[in-house]
N, C-alpha and C positions, 0 to 999 in steps of 0.2 A: 911403088904401087901403093895406092891408098887403101887402108883397111876399112871395111864396111862396119857401121855400128849396128849391133844386133838389138832390136827392140824387145823389151820384156812383154811378152804376150800373156802373162799370167793374169787371170781375172782379179779385179779389186775386191777384197772381202766385203760382203754386205753387212751394213750396220743396222741393227734393229732400232726403231725409234724409241727413244727414252720415254717412260711413263711420267707425264707431267703432273698427275694427281688432280684433285678438285681444288678449284679456287675457293676463296672465302665466300664469295657471292653465291656460288653454286651450293655450298654447304648450308648457308643461311636460307637459301630458297627451299631446299629439301626439308630442313628442319621446320620452316614455316608451314609447308604443305602438310607435314606429319602432325603438327600441332592443330591445324585447322580440321583435318580429318578426325583426329582423336577427340577434339572438343565437340565436334558435331555428333560423333558416336555417343559420347557421354551425355549430351543433351537429349538425344533420342532415347537412350536407355532410361534417363531420369523421367522423361515424359511418359514413356511406356509404363514404368512402375507406378507413377502417379495415376495414370488413367486406369490401370488395372486395379489399383487400390480403391479408386473412386467408384468403379462399377461394382466391386465386391461389397463396398459399404452400402451402395444403393440397393443391391440385391438383398442384403441383410435388413435394410429398412423396409423394403417391400414385404419380406417374410414376416417381420415384426408387425406390420400393419395388418396383414391378412390374419395372423394369429389373434390380434386384438379384436378385430371385427367379429371373428367366429366366437370368441369368448363372450363379448358383449351381447351378441345376438342370443346366445344360449342362455345367459343369465337374465337378461331383460325379459325375454319371452317367458321364462319360468317364474318371474316375480309373483309374489303372493302376499297375503296378509302377514304382517310381522308377528313374531312370537309374543309381542306385548299387545297385539290387537290392532296396531296401526295399519293404515291403508298401505297397499303395496308400493305406491310411489310416494316418497317423502317430499322431495323437491324436484321441480322441473323448470329449467331455464335454458337460455340459448347455449351456454357452454358448460353446463353442469347438470347432472342427473343423479338422483339418489333413489335406489329401490331396495326392497327387501327380497332376498332370494337365497336359495340354498346352493352355495357355490361348490360344495364338496360332497354332496349326496349323504349328509349325516342327519337329515331331517331337522336341521336347525337353520333357520333363515337369518343370514347375516345382513347387516346394513352395508350396502355397497354403493360407493360414490365414484362416479366417473366425472373428470373435470379437466379443463385445460389450465396449464400453468406455463406461461410464456410459450415456448414451442414444444412442450411435452404434454401428451395425454396421460393423465395419471389415474390411479385407482386406489381407493381407500376402503378397507374392510374392517367392520366392527363386529366382533362376535358377542352375542348377548350374554349377559351374566346376571346372577342374582335371582331372588324369588321374593317379590315379583320381578319379572325380567326387565332389564334396562339395557340400553345401548349407550355405553359410556364413550364419548368422543376421545377421552384420554387413551382409550385402548385401540384407536384406529391404527392400522398397519398400512403404510403407503408403499406403492410400487409404481414404476414408470412403465406404461404399456407401449407407447409409441413416441419416438423422438423425431425431431426435425419436422414438426407440423408447420406447414407453410402459412404465413400470416394471411388472413382473409377476413372479409366482413360477413362471410357466410356462416351462420350458426353451426356449431357442432351437432346440436340436436334441434329438430323441428317436430312438432306434435300435431296429431290429427285426431278428431273425435270419431264417433260411430257413424258419422255421415260420409266417411271417406269413400270416394269412388275412384280415386286415382288422378283426379284433375283439380279438385278444389284446393284453395290456398290453406296454408297451415293455420293453426290456432295462434292467436296473438297473446303477447304477455300482458298481464300476468296469467300464467297457465293454471287452470283449475285441474289439479292432478286427477280427480275422480272422473273427469270427462275424457281423459286420454285413452285412446284405443290402439293407436299405432304411433311409432316413433321412427323418424328417419335419422340415420347417423351419416354424417358427411365430413370428410376432412381430406386434405392433400398433404403429401410429404415432399420436402424439397431440401436436400442436403446442403445446397449452395445456391441461394437466390441469384448470384452473379454469374452462374454458369449454366449451360445446357446440361441435361434436358429440362423441359418444362416440368413443373410440379405434377406428380402423379396422384390422381384423385381416387378416393375410395368412397363408395356410397352403398347403403343398404337400408331396408325398411324392416321393422320388427313389429309384429302384432303381439299384443299382450294376451297371452292365452287364457289367463285367469281373471281378466277384467270382465265384470258382469254388468249387463245393462238392466236397468229397472223395468 
């Protein structure tokens, strides 16, 4: 009698799939993506800091311009006969003005010169000395009032006589200083002519309080 074969019914053990890892192409792709993302973030951060710095500097320039305008208006309005008897306006031209005025409330009238030098609005002060009084140019102290003045053909100063009504044209050069009764100050600032925003203009008019008509 033939014996029967007994089949092994035990289940075959399950083998977990082996981890094949990343291929060289996959690693290179991931690294490339990370480099692109990191480079973009760095560029954005750089542009942000540049833009922030630009606007901060623009704000400082505007504050500088406003301060200069206020100072000039105050000093020009109060201009008066010099301590040596000279008329209150020494010189008046498109981009330069010299007046005698008390800048520090010490009852001494200094010679004050405002003028353009390249893209800077500058101020020179001469304190009178001696007896008789003289204003020695060698004693002039210079400071910069406003930087980044935008190039323009518009004069920094324009002058009007006692016929000013608000509509007539300015006096023409050469200016007769004794006829001047009102001075218009106008300039624009522009930190970078090759970038926005457009130049920001500042303009005001000053009446000469102590100018007397005959």
